[in-house]
C-alpha positions in Angstrom: -26.6 -35.3 53.8 -24.4 -34.1 50.7 -21.3 -32.4 51.7 -20.9 -29.1 49.2 -17.5 -27.4 48.0 -15.7 -25.1 51.0 -14.8 -21.9 50.3 -11.5 -22.8 50.0 -11.9 -25.8 47.3 -14.0 -23.3 45.3 -10.9 -20.6 45.0 -8.8 -23.7 44.2 -10.9 -24.7 41.1 -11.3 -20.9 40.2 -7.7 -20.8 40.5 -6.7 -23.8 38.2 -9.3 -22.5 35.5 -7.6 -19.0 35.4 -4.3 -21.0 35.4 -5.5 -23.0 32.4 -7.1 -19.8 30.5 -3.8 -18.0 31.0 -2.1 -20.6 29.2 -4.5 -21.3 26.5 -4.8 -17.7 25.5 -1.5 -17.0 24.0 -2.2 -20.2 21.7 -5.2 -18.7 21.0 -3.6 -15.4 20.0 -0.6 -16.6 18.0 -3.1 -19.3 16.1 -5.1 -16.0 15.2 -2.0 -14.1 14.5 -0.8 -17.2 12.0 -4.1 -16.9 10.4 -3.6 -13.2 9.6 0.4 -13.4 8.5 -1.2 -16.3 6.3 -3.7 -13.6 4.7 -1.4 -10.8 4.8 0.8 -13.1 2.3 -2.0 -14.2 0.6 -2.5 -10.4 -0.6 0.7 -9.8 -1.4 0.6 -13.0 -3.8 -2.6 -11.6 -5.3 -0.9 -8.2 -6.2 2.1 -10.0 -7.4 0.1 -11.8 -10.2 -2.0 -9.2 -10.7 0.7 -7.1 -11.8 2.1 -10.2 -14.0 -1.6 -10.0 -15.7 -1.1 -6.4 -16.0 2.4 -6.6 -17.8 0.3 -9.3 -20.2 -1.9 -6.7 -20.9 -0.3 -3.2 -20.7 3.4 -4.5 -21.4 4.6 -2.8 -18.2 4.1 -2.8 -14.7 1.4 -0.6 -13.2 2.3 2.8 -13.1 2.5 5.0 -9.7 -0.3 7.6 -11.4 0.4 11.1 -11.5 -0.6 13.3 -8.6 -2.6 13.1 -5.5 -5.3 15.6 -6.8 -6.7 13.1 -9.1 -7.8 9.5 -8.6 -8.3 6.5 -10.8 -10.0 6.7 -14.4 -10.8 3.9 -16.5 -11.3 5.7 -19.4 -7.4 6.8 -19.4 -6.3 3.0 -19.7 -3.7 1.3 -18.1 0.3 2.4 -17.6 1.6 6.1 -17.7 -1.5 7.7 -18.7 -3.8 6.5 -15.7 -4.0 9.0 -13.3 -4.8 7.0 -10.5 -2.4 4.9 -8.9 -1.0 1.5 -9.0 -3.9 0.0 -6.8 -6.5 1.2 -9.1 -4.7 0.0 -11.8 -5.0 -3.6 -10.6 -8.4 -3.7 -9.9 -9.2 -5.2 -13.3 -6.8 -8.1 -12.8 -8.4 -8.7 -8.5 -12.0 -9.2 -9.9 -13.0 -5.5 -9.6 -13.8 -4.7 -13.1 -17.0 -3.2 -11.9 -15.2 -0.8 -9.4 -12.4 -0.1 -11.9 -15.3 1.2 -14.4 -17.3 3.2 -11.9 -16.0 6.5 -12.8 -16.4 5.8 -16.7 -18.5 7.1 -19.5 -16.1 6.3 -22.6 -15.2 9.7 -22.3 -11.2 10.7 -22.3 -11.9 14.3 -21.4 -10.5 17.2 -19.7 -14.0 18.2 -18.2 -14.9 15.2 -16.5 -18.9 15.6 -15.8 -20.7 15.6 -12.4 -21.8 11.7 -13.3 -17.8 11.0 -13.9 -16.7 12.5 -10.7 -19.5 10.8 -8.6 -18.4 7.6 -10.2 -15.1 8.3 -9.3 -16.0 9.0 -5.8 -17.8 5.5 -5.3 -14.2 4.0 -6.0 -12.5 6.2 -3.4 -14.8 4.7 -0.9 -14.6 1.4 -1.3 -12.4 -0.4 1.0 -10.9 -3.6 -0.2 -9.4 -6.4 2.0 -6.6 -7.4 -0.7 -5.2 -4.0 0.2 -5.5 -4.0 3.9 -3.0 -6.2 6.6 -5.3 -8.0 8.7 -3.2 -7.8 11.5 -3.1 -4.0 11.3 -6.7 -2.6 11.0 -9.9 -4.0 9.2 -10.9 -3.2 5.5 -12.9 -0.3 6.2 -13.3 3.3 5.8 -11.0 5.7 7.4 -10.4 9.5 8.2 -9.4 11.6 5.0 -7.6 14.1 7.4 -6.6 16.4 4.0 -10.4 16.2 3.1 -10.7 20.0 4.0 -8.0 21.1 1.5 -8.6 18.8 -0.8 -12.1 20.3 -1.9 -10.2 21.2 -5.3 -10.0 17.0 -6.4 -10.0 17.6 -10.0 -11.8 14.5 -11.0 -13.4 13.3 -8.1 -17.1 14.4 -6.5 -15.9 16.6 -3.4 -19.2 17.5 -2.4 -20.3 16.7 0.5 -16.9 17.0 1.8 -15.1 13.5 1.4 -14.2 12.7 5.0 -13.7 9.2 4.6 -11.8 7.3 2.0 -10.3 3.6 1.4 -6.8 3.2 2.4 -4.0 1.0 1.7 -1.3 -1.5 3.9 1.2 -2.1 1.0 3.1 0.3 -1.0 4.9 0.4 -4.5 8.5 0.3 -4.6 9.8 3.5 -6.5 13.8 2.7 -5.9 16.8 2.9 -3.7 16.7 6.8 -3.4 14.8 9.2 -1.9 14.0 11.4 -4.8 10.1 10.9 -5.5 8.4 14.4 -4.5 4.9 15.7 -4.4 4.0 19.4 -6.0 1.9 19.8 -2.9 0.9 23.0 -3.8 -0.3 22.1 -7.6 -3.7 22.3 -8.5 -4.6 20.9 -12.4 -7.1 22.6 -14.3 -7.3 20.0 -16.6 -6.3 16.3 -17.2 -3.7 17.5 -19.9 -1.9 19.9 -17.4 -1.9 17.8 -14.2 0.0 15.1 -16.8 2.2 17.7 -18.1 3.5 18.6 -14.9 3.4 15.5 -13.5 4.8 13.0 -16.0 8.5 13.8 -17.6 11.8 11.8 -17.7 12.1 10.2 -14.0 15.4 9.2 -12.3 13.6 6.6 -10.3 15.3 3.1 -9.9 12.2 1.2 -8.7 9.3 -0.2 -10.7 6.6 1.9 -9.5 6.7 5.6 -9.3 5.0 8.7 -10.7 4.2 8.1 -14.5 6.3 5.0 -14.5 6.4 2.4 -17.3 8.6 -0.1 -16.5 8.7 -3.1 -18.7 9.9 -6.7 -17.6 12.9 -6.8 -19.9 13.9 -3.4 -17.8 14.1 -5.4 -14.5 18.0 -5.8 -15.4 18.9 -7.6 -11.9 16.1 -10.0 -12.1 12.8 -9.9 -11.5 12.9 -12.6 -8.4 15.7 -10.2 -7.3 13.9 -7.0 -7.4 11.1 -5.8 -5.3 7.8 -4.9 -6.6 5.7 -3.8 -4.0 5.3 -4.7 -0.4 4.0 -3.7 3.1 4.4 -0.2 4.3 5.7 1.3 7.8 3.1 3.2 9.7 3.0 4.4 13.3 0.7 2.1 15.4 -0.7 5.1 16.8 -2.1 6.3 13.6 -3.6 3.2 12.2 -7.0 4.9 12.6 -6.2 8.8 12.6 -5.7 9.2 8.9 -3.2 11.7 10.1 0.3 10.5 8.9 1.5 12.0 6.0 2.2 8.9 4.8 -1.5 7.5 5.1 -3.2 10.4 4.7 -4.9 10.1 1.2 -6.7 7.0 -0.1 -5.7 3.6 -2.0 -6.7 5.0 -5.5 -5.1 8.5 -5.6 -2.3 9.4 -7.8 1.4 9.0 -6.8 1.6 10.1 -3.5 3.5 8.8 -0.1 0.7 6.5 1.1 1.1 4.0 -2.1 5.1 4.3 -2.7 8.2 3.4 -0.7 12.0 3.5 -1.2 14.8 1.4 0.0 16.8 4.5 0.3 19.6 3.7 3.4 22.0 6.5 3.4 23.4 7.8 6.5 21.5 11.0 6.8 17.9 11.4 8.0 16.9 9.7 4.9 17.9 6.5 6.0 14.9 4.3 5.4 15.1 0.6 6.5 12.2 -1.5 6.8 10.8 -1.6 10.8 8.3 -3.1 12.8 5.3 -0.5 13.4 5.7 1.1 17.0 4.0 4.1 18.7 5.7 7.3 18.3 8.2 6.6 15.8 8.0 7.8 12.4 11.4 8.3 11.0 11.0 5.3 8.5 7.6 6.9 7.4 8.6 6.6 3.5 10.0 2.9 4.5 8.7 -0.6 4.0 7.9 -2.3 7.2 5.2 -4.0 8.6 3.1 -5.1 12.1 4.0 -8.7 12.0 6.9 -9.6 14.1 8.0 -12.4 11.8 9.5 -9.4 9.5 7.8 -7.7 6.5 6.3 -8.9 3.4 7.3 -8.1 -0.4 6.1 -9.3 -3.8 9.0 -9.5 -6.2 8.7 -8.9 -9.9 8.3 -12.5 -10.6 4.9 -12.3 -8.5 6.3 -14.2 -5.6 5.5 -13.1 -1.9 8.4 -13.2 0.4 8.2 -12.7 4.5 12.0 -10.7 5.0 13.7 -10.3 8.4 14.1 -6.8 9.8 17.6 -8.1 10.1 18.3 -7.5 6.4 21.3 -5.6 5.6 21.4 -1.8 4.3 23.1 -3.1 1.2 21.0 -5.9 0.2 17.8 -4.3 1.0 19.1 -0.8 -1.0 19.9 -3.3 -4.0 16.7 -4.9 -3.9 15.0 -1.7 -4.5 17.0 -1.1 -7.7 16.1 -2.6 -10.8 19.2 -1.8 -12.6 22.1 -1.3 -10.6 23.8 -4.3 -11.7 24.5 -5.3 -8.2 22.6 -8.6 -8.0 21.0 -9.3 -4.8 19.4 -12.1 -3.1 16.9 -12.3 -0.1 18.8 -13.7 2.7 17.5 -17.6 3.9 
């Protein structure tokens, strides 16, 4: 007669299995995070190279767009004439020509018709994995928290109510000073009015900002020493809510907090040093940052992608965000 396991022996085996699982789980999680980090770096590299192709085509880096009440419209071309944000301008260079043209009818008009507006909505509601950090959230639609008071989106169909939009986890570098602002009460009657209201001579020292038209020759501090765009800070408890005022619009809207970040490091409340995402901490809401513990990722103006420590000094971070201050700075090893 065979002797079976005793209860004690069975408990010992279960305990050993539990210990092995406990030892293996962190390794599995670490491997998954390494893969996600690699994908995030690849996203930055793709956007950096797409930006260089944009320079080859339009002679400027992608523009930041006009205003958050207008979205991208291919009929307005590239550069400061483009009402949509920089992510929209990169679509043709990310193998997304069809999406870029979704609201196009060949008519550069101040009265977009219903079909044109519906086409623009298709774009606004199409999430792309290249614009999403896989460690932060999935590439899907998220709440458009301002949908109730954005019914007057000028060139995008608001009915039925636009409740979800494609988001973006990366932001353009608008410079070393926190001066970019939104005319939040402005409702344009025409494209021309929107452009005239928002596009004047800008003091921004970065590369991507409202109606920007920065050429490679204007990167006085060197393309490898100047931020182009990078991961943005976001409170971890706001990944899915759409309520954070630096993540409440969409990827393809014109100049807006969601898609622009600063390297301002003044001692006042405007201090915007990069930080790792955390719950309930919204001070650096206009800052670069990341969910990764390894640091925040940036695409430079030469198209390269860099992973930078959160311990970067304020002085160096500030200088890397300014294309023209004459104070060349390099990313610390």
